[in-house]
C-alpha positions in Angstrom: -106.2 -14.0 -45.6 -107.5 -16.9 -47.7 -111.3 -17.2 -48.3 -113.8 -19.6 -49.6 -117.5 -19.5 -50.6 -120.2 -20.9 -48.3 -123.1 -22.8 -49.9 -125.3 -19.7 -49.7 -122.6 -17.6 -51.4 -121.3 -15.8 -48.3 -117.6 -15.2 -48.5 -115.8 -16.7 -45.4 -112.2 -16.3 -44.3 -109.9 -18.7 -42.6 -106.5 -18.5 -41.0 -103.6 -20.9 -41.2 -100.9 -21.4 -38.5 -98.0 -23.8 -38.4 -97.2 -26.7 -40.6 -97.8 -30.4 -40.8 -101.0 -32.4 -40.8 -104.1 -30.1 -40.9 -106.3 -29.6 -37.8 -109.5 -27.7 -38.4 -110.2 -25.6 -35.3 -113.7 -24.2 -34.7 -113.8 -21.2 -32.4 -116.6 -20.5 -29.9 -118.5 -17.3 -29.3 -119.5 -16.8 -32.1 -116.4 -14.6 -31.7 -113.3 -13.4 -33.7 -111.1 -16.5 -33.6 -108.0 -14.3 -32.7 -108.9 -15.1 -29.1 -107.6 -18.7 -29.6 -104.1 -17.3 -30.0 -101.7 -20.2 -30.8 -103.6 -22.6 -28.6 -100.7 -23.1 -26.2 -98.2 -23.7 -29.0 -100.2 -26.3 -31.0 -98.9 -24.9 -34.4 -95.6 -26.5 -33.6 -97.3 -29.9 -33.9 -100.1 -29.4 -36.4 -101.2 -27.0 -39.2 -104.1 -25.1 -37.6 -106.9 -24.1 -40.1 -109.2 -21.7 -38.2 -112.3 -20.4 -39.9 -113.7 -17.0 -39.1 -117.3 -18.1 -38.5 -119.8 -16.1 -40.7 -120.3 -12.6 -39.5 -117.1 -12.7 -37.4 -113.5 -11.6 -37.9 -112.9 -11.1 -41.6 -115.8 -13.2 -42.8 -118.7 -11.5 -44.6 -122.1 -10.8 -42.9 -124.7 -13.1 -44.5 -127.8 -11.7 -46.1 -129.9 -14.2 -44.1 -129.4 -13.8 -40.4 -131.0 -17.1 -39.7 -128.0 -18.7 -41.3 -126.1 -17.9 -38.1 -127.9 -20.9 -36.5 -125.5 -23.5 -35.2 -126.7 -26.4 -37.3 -126.6 -24.3 -40.5 -123.0 -23.5 -39.9 -122.2 -27.2 -40.2 -122.5 -26.6 -44.0 -119.8 -23.9 -43.8 -117.3 -26.4 -42.2 -118.1 -29.0 -44.9 -117.5 -26.3 -47.6 -114.2 -25.5 -46.1 -113.1 -29.1 -46.0 -114.0 -29.4 -49.7 -112.2 -26.2 -50.5 -109.1 -27.5 -48.8 -109.4 -30.9 -50.6 -109.2 -32.9 -47.4 -110.9 -36.3 -47.7 -110.7 -36.5 -43.9 -109.7 -34.1 -41.2 -109.2 -33.9 -37.4 -111.3 -31.4 -35.7 -110.8 -29.2 -32.6 -113.5 -27.0 -31.2 -113.9 -24.7 -28.3 -117.0 -23.8 -26.3 -120.0 -23.1 -28.6 -117.9 -24.4 -31.5 -118.4 -27.9 -30.1 -122.0 -27.6 -31.1 -120.9 -27.2 -34.7 -118.2 -29.8 -34.5 -120.4 -32.5 -32.9 -123.2 -31.9 -35.4 -120.6 -32.0 -38.2 -119.3 -35.4 -36.9 -122.9 -36.6 -36.7 -123.7 -35.7 -40.3 -120.3 -36.4 -41.9 -118.6 -39.1 -39.8 -116.7 -40.3 -42.8 -114.8 -37.0 -43.0 -113.8 -36.9 -39.3 -110.7 -38.3 -37.8 -109.9 -37.3 -34.3 -112.2 -34.9 -32.5 -111.0 -32.7 -29.6 -113.7 -30.7 -27.7 -112.2 -28.1 -25.5 -114.3 -26.9 -22.5 -117.3 -27.7 -24.8 -120.8 -26.4 -24.6 -123.2 -29.3 -23.9 -126.3 -27.8 -25.6 -125.9 -30.0 -28.7 -126.3 -33.1 -26.6 -129.0 -31.8 -24.3 -127.1 -31.7 -21.1 -128.4 -28.9 -18.9 -126.1 -27.2 -16.4 -127.9 -26.5 -13.2 -127.4 -23.5 -10.9 -126.4 -25.8 -8.1 -123.7 -27.4 -10.2 -122.3 -23.9 -10.9 -122.7 -22.9 -7.3 -120.8 -25.9 -6.0 -118.0 -25.3 -8.4 -117.8 -21.6 -7.6 -117.3 -22.3 -4.0 -114.0 -23.9 -4.8 -112.7 -20.3 -5.3 -113.9 -19.0 -2.0 -110.3 -18.0 -0.9 -109.9 -15.7 -3.9 -110.1 -11.9 -3.0 -112.7 -11.3 -5.8 -115.0 -14.2 -4.6 -117.6 -12.4 -2.4 -118.6 -9.9 -5.2 -118.5 -12.5 -7.9 -120.4 -15.1 -5.9 -123.1 -12.6 -5.0 -123.6 -11.7 -8.6 -123.8 -15.4 -9.5 -126.5 -16.0 -6.9 -128.5 -13.0 -8.1 -128.3 -14.3 -11.7 -129.4 -17.8 -10.5 -132.2 -16.3 -8.5 -133.5 -14.2 -11.4 -132.8 -10.9 -9.6 -129.5 -9.9 -11.3 -127.8 -9.8 -14.7 -124.3 -8.6 -13.9 -122.5 -11.2 -16.0 -119.3 -9.1 -16.0 -119.0 -9.6 -12.3 -118.8 -13.4 -12.6 -116.1 -13.4 -15.2 -113.3 -14.3 -12.8 -115.0 -17.8 -12.5 -114.1 -18.4 -16.2 -110.4 -18.1 -15.5 -107.9 -20.2 -13.6 -106.3 -17.0 -12.4 -107.8 -13.5 -12.4 -105.1 -11.1 -13.5 -104.4 -8.4 -16.1 -103.6 -11.1 -18.8 -106.9 -12.8 -18.1 -108.8 -9.6 -18.3 -107.2 -8.7 -21.7 -108.0 -12.2 -23.0 -111.6 -12.1 -22.0 -112.0 -8.7 -23.7 -110.6 -10.3 -26.9 -112.9 -13.2 -26.7 -116.1 -11.1 -26.3 -118.5 -11.6 -29.3 -119.2 -8.3 -31.1 -121.8 -9.5 -33.7 -125.0 -9.5 -31.6 -127.0 -11.0 -34.5 -124.7 -13.9 -34.7 -125.0 -14.5 -31.0 -128.8 -14.1 -31.0 -129.4 -16.6 -33.8 -126.7 -19.1 -33.0 -129.0 -21.2 -30.6 -132.3 -20.3 -32.2 -135.1 -22.9 -32.4 -134.0 -25.8 -34.5 -130.3 -25.2 -33.9 -129.9 -28.4 -32.0 -131.3 -31.9 -32.2 -130.0 -33.6 -29.0 -131.6 -37.0 -29.7 -130.1 -37.3 -33.2 -126.7 -36.0 -32.1 -126.6 -38.4 -29.1 -127.5 -41.3 -31.3 -124.8 -40.4 -33.8 -122.1 -40.0 -31.1 -123.1 -43.3 -29.6 -122.3 -44.9 -33.0 -119.1 -42.8 -33.4 -116.0 -45.0 -33.3 -113.3 -42.4 -33.8 -111.2 -41.1 -30.9 -112.7 -38.1 -29.0 -111.0 -35.9 -26.4 -113.1 -33.9 -24.0 -111.0 -31.4 -22.0 -112.6 -29.6 -19.1 -111.1 -26.9 -16.9 -111.2 -27.7 -13.1 -112.8 -24.3 -12.3 -114.8 -23.6 -15.5 -118.3 -22.4 -14.6 -119.3 -22.3 -18.3 -118.5 -26.0 -19.0 -118.2 -27.6 -15.5 -116.2 -30.8 -15.4 -119.3 -32.8 -14.1 -121.2 -31.7 -17.3 -118.3 -32.4 -19.6 -118.0 -35.9 -18.0 -121.6 -36.5 -18.8 -120.9 -35.5 -22.4 -117.9 -37.9 -22.5 -120.1 -40.8 -21.3 -122.1 -40.5 -24.5 -119.2 -41.3 -26.7 -117.7 -44.9 -26.8 -114.1 -43.9 -27.6 -114.0 -40.7 -25.5 -111.1 -39.6 -23.3 -111.9 -37.2 -20.5 -109.2 -34.8 -19.2 -109.8 -32.3 -16.4 -107.0 -29.8 -16.5 -106.1 -28.8 -12.9 -106.3 -25.1 -12.1 -107.8 -24.2 -15.4 -111.0 -22.3 -16.4 -112.8 -21.9 -19.7 -109.6 -21.1 -21.6 -107.1 -23.8 -20.5 -104.5 -22.9 -23.1 -104.2 -19.4 -21.4 -104.2 -20.7 -17.8 -101.4 -23.3 -18.4 -100.2 -23.6 -22.0 -97.7 -26.4 -21.3 -100.3 -28.6 -19.6 -102.9 -27.9 -22.3 -100.4 -28.6 -25.0 -99.3 -31.9 -23.4 -102.8 -33.2 -23.4 -103.9 -32.0 -26.8 -100.7 -32.7 -28.8 -100.5 -36.2 -27.4 -104.1 -36.9 -28.4 -103.7 -35.4 -31.8 -100.4 -37.1 -32.6 
């Protein structure tokens, strides 16, 4: 697996899938990027370059744990772009990776072509997701056999009387079956330091990021899953409203991992945008 050196000397790995024009793909989590799979077949259209974020996958654990902070990992992406010799690159990011990607676009707009944000976290732009938003979205799944237990756990978490996050996992998936369970297990972050420091104080500057996105003139895709409790369509739509050239797509029947729920539909939306 190829590697490069981060600005602080940490050795970071990255993966390459497919051929053609490069597409730098930033995983969420922070988790081992293997959970992205082939993103619904996207390597048939683009050459995916997927970094193992510091302390995950095959990348080294940094000496300074504060370097796990989201904004500081922007420098890792810039180091990778330079390592690859790309004057400009398209970016795709999933979930928490959108925090890195949007802050990268804010700091280095001259190096960003197309920007695709897949079921993105909205923390970088200061959009809070309320318990009521999640509750309304959850009720769309009321006919599912797992709904009563999952909804009760969700209500307990919202009310501050519970913490059974495992019980609400079905709400992240368009369908709750053995394949979804296996995929969620693969997407689970294992480096607790990386998770704990990712959103530490100073990780986000919503005002500055919003201002930069308002001035961003490049094409931006925001793709939400119809049933995704982590990144509800309403919240992703608010994110899209901040970007002049944004395209909002809500994938029917999908959750937080739309390329798993319906690869063909996901590929049709992303490949067309990235063409």
